[in-house]
Each structure stands twice: as structure tokens, then as C-alpha cells.
C-alpha positions in Angstrom: -0.2 -0.1 0.2 0.8 3.5 -0.9 -0.5 6.7 1.1 1.1 10.2 -0.1 0.3 13.1 2.9 0.6 16.6 3.2 2.6 17.9 5.8 1.2 20.5 7.9 3.4 23.2 9.1 6.8 22.6 7.3 8.8 22.8 4.2 8.2 19.6 2.6 4.8 19.2 0.9 4.2 15.4 -0.1 4.8 12.5 1.6 4.8 9.2 -0.5 5.2 6.3 1.9 5.6 2.6 1.0 4.0 0.0 3.3 3.5 -3.9 3.1 2.7 -5.7 6.3 3.1 -3.1 9.0 7.0 -2.2 7.6 7.9 0.4 5.2 9.3 -0.6 2.5 10.5 3.1 1.1 9.7 7.1 1.7 9.8 9.8 -0.5 9.8 13.4 0.1 9.2 16.5 -1.7 10.8 19.5 -0.2 12.3 20.5 2.7 16.1 19.9 3.9 17.4 17.1 1.2 20.0 15.1 3.0 18.3 14.9 6.2 15.3 13.6 4.0 17.1 11.4 2.2 18.8 10.3 5.2 15.5 10.4 7.5 13.5 8.0 4.1 16.6 5.7 4.6 16.5 4.9 8.1 12.6 3.7 8.4 12.9 1.6 5.2 12.5 -1.9 6.5 11.2 -0.2 9.9 7.7 -1.5 11.4 5.3 1.2 10.4 4.3 1.6 14.8 8.1 2.0 16.0 8.3 4.0 13.2 6.0 6.6 15.1 7.0 6.0 18.4 10.2 7.4 17.4 9.1 10.3 15.3 6.8 11.9 16.8 6.6 15.1 18.9 9.7 15.9 17.5 9.8 19.2 16.6 11.8 21.6 14.7 13.4 25.3 16.9 10.6 27.1 17.3 7.6 25.1 15.6 5.4 22.9 17.1 5.9 20.6 15.0 8.9 18.8 11.8 9.1 16.9 9.3 9.6 13.7 11.5 6.9 14.3 13.4 4.6 15.3 10.2 5.8 11.4 9.4 4.7 10.3 12.4 1.8 11.6 11.8 2.0 10.2 8.1 2.5 6.5 9.0 -0.2 6.9 11.8 -2.8 7.1 9.5 -2.2 3.3 8.7 -2.8 1.9 12.2 
């Protein structure tokens, strides 16, 4: 299953996340800080959805109340 999610309050403007049997197969991000998001995508590959949510949810970017990792957790929560 592939989900498309439009994050809110961050520089990224689209996440495409492919998940199979509760594990993340791939993550593609449009916009945002390229190097950081490539690293995040690489680290998430193969991880269970619930574990990824637990690790990413609540991370903030500077004074913002959210971040790309937090928004990634919000996207993943649509799967559970």
C-alpha cells in the first residue's frame, strides 16, 4: 500500500510512503531539507510502522510545534 500525505507546518510538501505487512518499504519526500530527509527515508526503510511512529512523533523543528519527522509520524498514523 502506498499513501500520499501533505504535511502541515513544515517545508516539505508531500510524502509518499510505501508500506507492506506493517513495514515501511520506501519513503519519498518532496521539498524540505534534502540531506536530512534522504537520511530519514533511509533510516525508516524496513522499520515497523508502529516503531517509526514512536520514534518520530513529537519531534519539533526550532520554535515550530512540529517537524518533518513529526509529520511523517502523523502520516504513518493514518495506517493504524
